[in-house]
N, C-alpha and C positions, 0 to 999 in steps of 0.2 A: 504494500500500500504506500502510495506517495501522497503526502499532504502538502498542498500549496499554502504557504503562510508568509505574509508580507510584514506584519508588525507584531511586536511582542505585547501580550496583555500586561496589565499593571500590577496586580497582586502577585506576591512571591509564589503562592501555590499555583496560580494560573501560569505564571512565568515558567515554573518547573515543568508543568504539563506541556507547554509549548516547546520547551527545550527538549523534552523527551521525544516528541514527534520529530522535531528538527534534527536531532541527533540520529534517530533511526533513518531518516531520509538521506541526510548528507554523509554520515560516516559509513553507512552500509555501502554506499556507492564507492567511497574511497577505500573500503576494506580496512577501516580503522576499528580496532577493538574498542568497546565502550561499555563499561560496567557501572550501573547506577549505585548510589550509596550515600552515606553521610560522611562529611569531613569536619574535623575540628580545625578551625583556622586560629593559629597562635600568632599574636603580635605583642612582643614583650611580655608583660605580666597579664595581658588580656587574652581572652579566647572566646570564640563563638562557633556554633554549629551551623552548617549549611548542607542542603541537598545538592548533589552534583553528579558528575560522571568522571570516572578515571578512564582515560583513553590511551590507546597505544597505536602508534603508526606501524606500517609494515616493517620499518627498519628497527623497531624495538624501542624507539624513544617514547617517553610518557609525557602526557599533558593532561590538564583537567579542564572541564567545562562547568561553569556555574551560571545560574540565572543572571541576567544583565544588571539587576539591582544590587547584587552582592558586591560589597566593597572589599576588594583584596588589592594588595600592592606588593611590589618587589621587596623581598626579604621576609615576607610572611612565611610561616611554616604550616604546611598542610599535613595533618595527621589523618590518614584515610582509614576508615573502618575502626576508629578508636573505641567505639562502643563494644566491639567484639573482643577487645583486649589485645588486638594485634598491634605491632609497632611497624607502621608503614608510613614513614615521614618523608616529606619532600619540601625543598625550599624553592619559593617562587623566584624566578630570574627575570621574567617579563610577563606583562599582561597585554591583552588586546581585547578591547570592549566593542561589541557590535550590538545591534538591536536584538539579536537572537541569544547571545551568550557572552560571558567573559571567559576567554581562553587564557590559561596560565601555563607558560612554559616553566619547567621545573628541573631541578637536579637533586641528587641525594645530599643530605646534610654532611658537613665536614666539622671537625672539632673546632675550627676557627669561627664557626657560626655561633658557638655557645659563648656565653659570658664566662669570665674566669670563675665567677661564683658557682655557676652550674658545673663547670669542669671539676672544681674542688669538691663539690658535693658528690659528683659521680664517682670520684676516687676516694670517698670516705674521709676527705680532709676537711670536715665540717668546722673544726676548731680554727683551722687556718682561714677558712672563708669568713668566720666570725671576726677574726682580727682585721681582715681586709675591709669588711663592711664597717666596722667601728672606725677604722682609719678614715674612710670616706666621710662618715658622719661628722667626725671631729674636725676634719679639714673644713667642712662647710660651716662650722660655727663662727669662723672669722675672728677668733681670739688667739693671742699667743699661747694660752694654755691648751686650747683646742689643737693648734698646730703641733705643739710639743707632744700631745697625746697621739696625734696622727702618726708622727714619726716613731713613737714607742710601739704602736700597734703594727707598723710596717716591720720593725725589727723582730717583734714576736712572731709575725706571720712567716718570715723567712726561716727563723730558727726552728719553729714548730714543724714547718713543712719538711725540712731536711731531717729532723729527728724522727718524724713519723714515717717518712719514706725509707729511711736507711737504718733506723734503730740506734744511730750515733747521737750522743748527747751534745757533742761539740760540732760547731759548724764546719771547721776545716776538714777533719776526717770524714764527716758526713758528706761533704761535697765530693771528696775523692771517691767515695763509695757510690755516689749518685749515678755514675756512668754505667755501673753494672746493674744497679737496681732498675734503672729505666731502659736497659738494653739498647743504649745508643749505638748507632753505627759508627764506622771509622770517620765519616765526614763530619759527624756531630761532635766527636771527642774534642777536637781543637776548640770548638765553640764552648764546650762545657769547661775546658781548662781556663778559657778567658772569663767565663761566667764565675768560676771559682774566685779568681782574682777580683772581679768586680764586686761580688757579694762580700768578700772579706774586707775590702776597702769600704764598702757601703756600711758594713756593720760598725766599723770604726766611726764613720761619719754619723751613723744613727745612734751612737752610744757615747757621745761626748759627755764627759763628766768632769768633776773638779769642784773646787770650793764655790765657784760661781759659773756653772755651765751655761753657755749661751743658749737662749731660747730660739728655736728655729723660726724663721719668718715664713710667710705664706708660700713664697716661691720655692723655698727649700723643701717644705712639707709636701707641696704638690709634686715636686720632682721625686721625692722619696716614694710617694704613693704610685706614681707612674712607673718608676723603675721596679718597684716590688711587684706590681701587677704583671708587667712584661716578663719578669723572671719566673714568676709562679706559672704563668701560662705556658712558657717553654717547658718547665719541669713536668707539668702534668699532661700537656696536649701533644707534644712533639716526640713522644716516646714511640717505639715500635710496638 
């Protein structure tokens, strides 16, 4: 059956019915696979459910179709069939909106798509993530005490990460052991050796003491947080 349709109805339910007929007409001719279902669209801390179609071209590439009123954008994560308990996630790389549908081109997620907080939780380094979140909050307070606390949380995050990942209580031997724990390849070892020097130097910078230790300013605290975030991401995301 071929249904001629020129305009999409307004309500979402009717839009989906229209899309179902349009998909049958157009994608059957193109020999594209098209399975109906529910998707959870994730955008940062927000998520919402939508009906749509998971489609597959003859060359195996996957894309999704949703009713035209559905608001999706590049970078959103599509969790397909989430209600069934399956993990089938895709990251939107491009959208194309027409009267009939919103087509989303997608790719599989990479570790770099996740926030460093999500990566730390996924590797059971929740205490490290807590230090990092505290550092962000204290930085945003805009006071010398807050900036000092930000730096202290950064120091604790690095030390705790190395300790929990290697079992070593001291930073220097822990960093030397990190290469084996993370199973870094030969090309990564030189970077890890440089990272060791950077973190040891950073620990000294983040641990200035004395009778009258200088309070860090905003720019130094922001640098400490950025450096700590990058180092932690490398430690937990770029392993084999």
